[in-house]
TIBA-766954 format. One record per atom (N, C-alpha, C, CB): x, y, z; residue in one letter. Coordinates in steps of 0.02 Angstrom, whole numbers, padded with zeros to 5 digits, always signed. Glycine has a CB too. Layout:
BEGIN
XYZa;...
END
This chain:
BEGIN
-04505-01924+08140x;-04518-01966+08083x;-04503-02038+08102x;-04476-01944+08021x;-04544-02084+08078x;-04533-02155+08089x;-04530-02188+08021x;-04588-02186+08133x;-04484-02234+08013x;-04479-02274+07952x;-04481-02347+07972x;-04415-02257+07912x;-04511-02388+07930x;-04513-02460+07943x;-04468-02495+07892x;-04585-02486+07938x;-04433-02545+07918x;-04390-02585+07875x;-04413-02657+07883x;-04313-02577+07893x;-04429-02689+07828x;-04451-02758+07829x;-04413-02797+07775x;-04528-02763+07817x;-04384-02854+07794x;-04348-02893+07745x;-04290-02856+07714x;-04394-02916+07691x;-04255-02816+07755x;-04197-02777+07733x;-04215-02725+07679x;-04144-02823+07706x;-04278-02703+07678x;-04301-02651+07632x;-04343-02601+07670x;-04341-02682+07573x;-04339-02539+07648x;-04381-02487+07678x;-04453-02502+07657x;-04360-02415+07656x;-04497-02507+07706x;-04567-02524+07693x;-04603-02464+07662x;-04602-02546+07757x;-04654-02479+07623x;-04694-02428+07592x;-04733-02389+07644x;-04742-02459+07540x;-04746-02326+07629x;-04789-02285+07671x;-04851-02268+07631x;-04752-02220+07695x;-04878-02212+07642x;-04936-02189+07603x;-04912-02158+07538x;-04979-02139+07644x;-04957-02149+07490x;-04935-02123+07424x;-04917-02049+07426x;-04989-02134+07373x;-04867-02032+07386x;-04843-01964+07378x;-04839-01947+07304x;-04773-01955+07411x;-04846-01883+07288x;-04837-01856+07221x;-04779-01807+07227x;-04903-01821+07193x;-04731-01809+07181x;-04672-01766+07188x;-04647-01741+07121x;-04616-01803+07224x;-04608-01687+07124x;-04578-01658+07063x;-04508-01634+07080x;-04622-01598+07036x;-04461-01645+07034x;-04392-01622+07040x;-04385-01558+06999x;-04341-01676+07016x;-04370-01502+07032x;-04362-01438+06998x;-04287-01424+06992x;-04398-01380+07037x;-04265-01413+06931x;-04196-01394+06917x;-04191-01319+06932x;-04174-01410+06842x;-04157-01302+06986x;-04158-01232+07009x;-04127-01181+06961x;-04122-01228+07074x;-04073-01197+06925x;-04047-01146+06879x;-04097-01125+06825x;-03984-01172+06847x;-04142-01171+06805x;-04189-01154+06752x;-04261-01147+06776x;-04186-01206+06698x;-04277-01175+06834x;-04346-01175+06858x;-04390-01226+06825x;-04375-01108+06849x;-04361-01271+06787x;-04400-01321+06750x;-04403-01387+06789x;-04369-01334+06681x;-04459-01421+06784x;-04467-01487+06814x;-04436-01538+06768x;-04543-01503+06828x;-04387-01575+06794x;-04352-01625+06753x;-04380-01696+06765x;-04278-01624+06769x;-04416-01705+06820x;-04447-01770+06833x;-04506-01760+06880x;-04396-01821+06863x;-04558-01799+06870x;-04616-01799+06914x;-04639-01870+06921x;-04674-01753+06887x;-04660-01888+06981x;-04681-01957+06991x;-04723-01965+07054x;-04622-02001+06995x;-04737-02028+07068x;-04772-02047+07129x;-04732-02102+07163x;-04845-02070+07115x;-04741-02108+07228x;-04705-02159+07266x;-04743-02177+07329x;-04633-02135+07283x;-04730-02235+07355x;-04755-02253+07421x;-04699-02252+07472x;-04789-02322+07419x;-04640-02232+07451x;-04584-02222+07497x;-04585-02151+07523x;-04516-02237+07462x;-04555-02140+07580x;-04545-02072+07605x;-04509-02033+07549x;-04504-02071+07673x;-04530-01972+07533x;-04498-01935+07478x;-04423-01925+07486x;-04531-01868+07471x;-04397-01921+07548x;-04325-01915+07558x;-04290-01979+07536x;-04309-01900+07631x;-04319-02035+07553x;-04290-02100+07533x;-04293-02106+07457x;-04327-02159+07567x;-04350-02088+07427x;-04356-02094+07354x;-04307-02049+07319x;-04428-02078+07332x;-04296-01989+07346x;-04247-01943+07316x;-04177-01974+07318x;-04247-01874+07353x;-04159-02005+07374x;-04094-02037+07380x;-04088-02093+07328x;-04084-02065+07451x;-04141-02133+07321x;-04140-02188+07271x;-04132-02159+07201x;-04205-02231+07276x;-04167-02104+07187x;-04162-02072+07121x;-04089-02054+07104x;-04205-02010+07118x;-04052-02036+07153x;-03983-02013+07141x;-03931-02068+07145x;-03966-01960+07190x;-03945-02121+07181x;-03892-02170+07194x;-03901-02238+07161x;-03887-02180+07266x;-03961-02256+07141x;-03972-02323+07112x;-03944-02324+07041x;-04047-02342+07113x;-03903-02374+07026x;-03873-02380+06959x;-03923-02400+06906x;-03816-02431+06961x;-03979-02430+06926x;-04031-02449+06878x;-04068-02386+06858x;-04080-02503+06909x;-04066-02367+06794x;-04098-02304+06773x;-04174-02303+06782x;-04082-02291+06701x;-04205-02360+06791x;-04277-02361+06805x;-04292-02339+06876x;-04306-02431+06792x;-04246-02351+06922x;-04256-02330+06991x;-04217-02266+07006x;-04234-02385+07040x;-04158-02258+06977x;-04117-02199+06987x;-04125-02151+06930x;-04044-02218+06996x;-04186-02132+06914x;-04201-02093+06854x;-04166-02025+06852x;-04275-02082+06849x;-04166-01989+06907x;-04137-01922+06905x;-04061-01927+06900x;-04157-01881+06968x;-04030-01973+06936x;-03958-01983+06929x;-03940-02001+06858x;-03935-02037+06977x;-03979-02046+06827x;-03966-02065+06758x;-03975-02005+06711x;-04013-02122+06737x;-04025-01964+06725x;-04037-01904+06685x;-03977-01857+06689x;-04101-01868+06708x;-03953-01845+06749x;-03896-01800+06759x;-03834-01827+06723x;-03881-01790+06834x;-03824-01892+06728x;-03765-01922+06695x;-03769-01923+06620x;-03755-01993+06720x;-03830-01920+06592x;-03838-01926+06519x;-03845-01860+06483x;-03897-01968+06505x;-03855-01805+06519x;-03868-01741+06486x;-03809-01695+06493x;-03931-01709+06515x;-03789-01665+06438x;-03733-01618+06439x;-03751-01552+06473x;-03709-01604+06368x;-03816-01533+06471x;-03835-01469+06501x;-03850-01474+06576x;-03896-01442+06465x;-03845-01534+06604x;-03853-01544+06676x;-03789-01576+06702x;-03915-01588+06693x;-03771-01560+06764x;-03714-01594+06794x;-03726-01603+06869x;-03648-01556+06782x;-03682-01640+06901x;-03691-01656+06972x;-03688-01595+07017x;-03639-01706+06993x;-03662-01539+06992x;-03659-01478+07032x;-03723-01438+07029x;-03600-01436+07009x;-03766-01453+06981x;-03830-01418+06976x;-03872-01431+07038x;-03867-01438+06912x;-03912-01382+07056x;-03955-01388+07114x;-04026-01406+07093x;-03955-01322+07155x;-04058-01447+07134x;-04127-01467+07123x;-04166-01457+07187x;-04131-01541+07100x;-04230-01446+07180x;-04275-01445+07238x;-04327-01498+07225x;-04307-01373+07249x;-04339-01540+07274x;-04391-01591+07268x;-04451-01569+07308x;-04365-01661+07291x;-04506-01559+07274x;-04569-01540+07306x;-04613-01602+07307x;-04603-01481+07268x;-04645-01616+07365x;-04687-01675+07371x;-04749-01659+07412x;-04648-01733+07402x;-04804-01692+07395x;-04866-01687+07433x;-04896-01756+07440x;-04917-01637+07399x;-04932-01765+07494x;-04967-01829+07505x;-05025-01835+07457x;-04991-01835+07578x;-05038-01896+07436x;-05097-01912+07397x;-05145-01950+07443x;-05080-01954+07334x;-05210-01948+07428x;-05256-01990+07466x;-05236-02064+07459x;-05329-01979+07443x;-05248-02103+07511x;-05228-02174+07510x;-05257-02211+07451x;-05250-02207+07574x;-05317-02194+07431x;-05351-02230+07376x;-05335-02202+07307x;-05426-02229+07387x;-05290-02154+07303x;-05276-02120+07239x;-05248-02168+07187x;-05226-02063+07251x;-05269-02157+07126x;-05241-02191+07068x;-05176-02154+07051x;-05292-02193+07006x;-05120-02181+07072x;-05056-02145+07066x;-05038-02128+06994x;-05001-02186+07097x;-05045-02174+06945x;-05029-02154+06876x;-05074-02098+06851x;-05036-02215+06829x;-05138-02100+06869x;-05183-02046+06847x;-05163-01980+06880x;-05257-02063+06865x;-05144-01982+06944x;-05123-01921+06978x;-05061-01892+06944x;-05109-01934+07052x;-05014-01935+06924x;-04954-01911+06890x;-04972-01879+06823x;-04904-01970+06879x;-05018-01910+06786x;-05039-01880+06722x;-05069-01811+06732x;-05090-01926+06686x;-05112-01804+06783x;-05143-01739+06797x;-05089-01688+06816x;-05196-01745+06853x;-05041-01709+06856x;-04986-01664+06875x;-04946-01642+06813x;-04940-01699+06926x;-04928-01690+06771x;-04890-01672+06711x;-04929-01624+06666x;-04872-01735+06671x;-04994-01635+06659x;-05034-01589+06619x;-05035-01519+06649x;-05106-01615+06612x;-05042-01515+06715x;-05043-01449+06748x;-04976-01414+06741x;-05061-01457+06822x;-04921-01451+06749x;-04855-01421+06741x;-04840-01403+06669x;-04801-01470+06767x;-04865-01442+06622x;-04858-01426+06551x;-04895-01360+06536x;-04885-01484+06506x;-04956-01354+06563x;-04995-01292+06552x;-04961-01232+06583x;-05065-01300+06581x;-04924-01242+06638x;-04890-01187+06671x;-04824-01168+06636x;-04876-01204+06743x;-04803-01209+06589x;-04740-01197+06554x;-04678-01214+06594x;-04736-01125+06534x;-04685-01255+06646x;-04628-01270+06690x;-04595-01337+06678x;-04651-01266+06760x;-04619-01377+06630x;-04585-01441+06617x;-04523-01429+06574x;-04633-01489+06581x;-04471-01468+06588x;-04412-01466+06545x;-04433-01489+06476x;-04354-01511+06574x;-04394-01472+06426x;-04411-01491+06357x;-04418-01566+06350x;-04358-01464+06309x;-04371-01603+06378x;-04374-01677+06374x;-04436-01705+06407x;-04312-01707+06407x;-04451-01681+06468x;-04510-01707+06503x;-04574-01686+06468x;-04510-01682+06576x;-04576-01627+06440x;-04636-01605+06403x;-04648-01650+06343x;-04628-01532+06381x;-04594-01668+06307x;-04601-01713+06250x;-04626-01781+06271x;-04535-01719+06212x;-04599-01808+06326x;-04621-01873+06350x;-04693-01869+06375x;-04575-01899+06406x;-04711-01815+06409x;-04778-01808+06436x;-04831-01804+06381x;-04782-01747+06480x;-04816-01768+06328x;-04866-01761+06275x;-04867-01821+06228x;-04852-01698+06235x;-04813-01860+06229x;-04811-01918+06185x;-04826-01984+06217x;-04744-01922+06155x;-04835-01985+06284x;-04843-02050+06316x;-04899-02052+06367x;-04780-02070+06350x;-04957-02029+06348x;-05015-02041+06390x;-05031-01989+06443x;-05007-02103+06422x;-05012-01926+06433x;-05036-01877+06481x;-05111-01870+06472x;-05000-01807+06471x;-05144-01843+06521x;-05217-01838+06518x;-05239-01798+06457x;-05245-01805+06581x;-05201-01746+06439x;-05220-01705+06381x;-05215-01744+06316x;-05176-01643+06377x;-05169-01793+06313x;-05160-01829+06251x;-05192-01898+06252x;-05086-01836+06236x;-05224-01917+06307x;-05252-01984+06314x;-05326-01980+06327x;-05216-02022+06369x;-05367-01995+06276x;-05439-01989+06286x;-05466-02036+06340x;-05474-02003+06221x;-05435-02093+06352x;-05460-02140+06402x;-05451-02115+06473x;-05425-02207+06394x;-05409-02065+06483x;-05398-02040+06550x;-05438-01976+06563x;-05324-02027+06563x;-05489-01964+06523x;-05529-01903+06531x;-05573-01904+06593x;-05571-01892+06469x;-05583-01962+06624x;-05624-01965+06684x;-05591-01926+06740x;-05635-02037+06705x;-05632-01896+06784x;-05603-01856+06839x;-05563-01900+06887x;-05659-01820+06877x;-05512-01871+06917x;-05470-01908+06963x;-05493-01900+07035x;-05398-01886+06957x;-05541-01858+07047x;-05566-01848+07115x;-05542-01782+07142x;-05545-01905+07161x;-05583-01752+07184x;-05567-01686+07212x;-05506-01688+07256x;-05626-01660+07250x;-05497-01741+07295x;-05440-01745+07341x;-05374-01749+07302x;-05447-01805+07388x;-05373-01789+07248x;-05313-01793+07207x;-05300-01726+07173x;-05321-01850+07154x;-05352-01694+07148x;-05343-01630+07115x;-05316-01578+07164x;-05410-01605+07086x;-05338-01580+07227x;-05311-01534+07277x;-05236-01547+07288x;-05348-01541+07345x;-05216-01611+07291x;-05145-01627+07299x;-05105-01601+07240x;-05136-01703+07306x;-05131-01611+07179x;-05097-01586+07119x;-05092-01510+07122x;-05134-01608+07055x;-05146-01476+07140x;-05145-01403+07143x;-05093-01378+07193x;-05215-01376+07162x;-05090-01410+07251x;-05041-01390+07302x;-04970-01400+07276x;-05051-01431+07368x;-04957-01457+07243x;-04889-01469+07218x;-04871-01420+07163x;-04884-01541+07191x;-04917-01405+07119x;-04902-01356+07066x;-04886-01288+07097x;-04962-01350+07017x;-04923-01267+07148x;-04908-01204+07182x;-04838-01206+07212x;-04960-01189+07237x;-04819-01262+07242x;-04752-01268+07272x;-04698-01265+07218x;-04746-01334+07311x;-04710-01297+07162x;-04661-01295+07107x;-04654-01223+07082x;-04683-01341+07048x;-04709-01188+07075x;-04706-01119+07051x;-04671-01073+07101x;-04776-01093+07038x;-04670-01093+07165x;-04636-01052+07216x;-04564-01074+07227x;-04674-01055+07281x;-04540-01123+07190x;-04471-01147+07199x;-04422-01090+07193x;-04454-01202+07149x;-04368-01096+07229x;-04319-01042+07232x;-04271-01045+07172x;-04279-01046+07297x;-04297-01040+07113x;-04254-01043+07055x;-04230-00975+07037x;-04291-01075+06996x;-04175-00973+07001x;-04144-00910+06981x;-04167-00890+06913x;-04068-00915+06983x;
END
């Protein structure tokens, strides 16, 4: 693996689509896209004090039913370079919602804030390559080693 650092920051790579699976329940607690290596993004999610960047860490700290001892699995797949990352995330959330694997909180946010199913303007197709990436990630989430 090679990583680039420019201006004291980890440089962007190609786009990724990822999901955080809470292993005790098998539910996805966060899904997103990034241009950082997924390992780096996972570290930022857990360590950044800013809840906009450290979303999963903030989630764990704010929820009584989650704690730092809970186990998570992060599943990630590459997106095509030209992918519309917000659209890919919406398609992923819709697929995970249909599979019944979103956490209650994420399901409420997904259905209330512009998922493809709830947003008529996003009804246009996202492209076969993006759909393949979403399908692969959903399969990986469904195969997560949850109890």
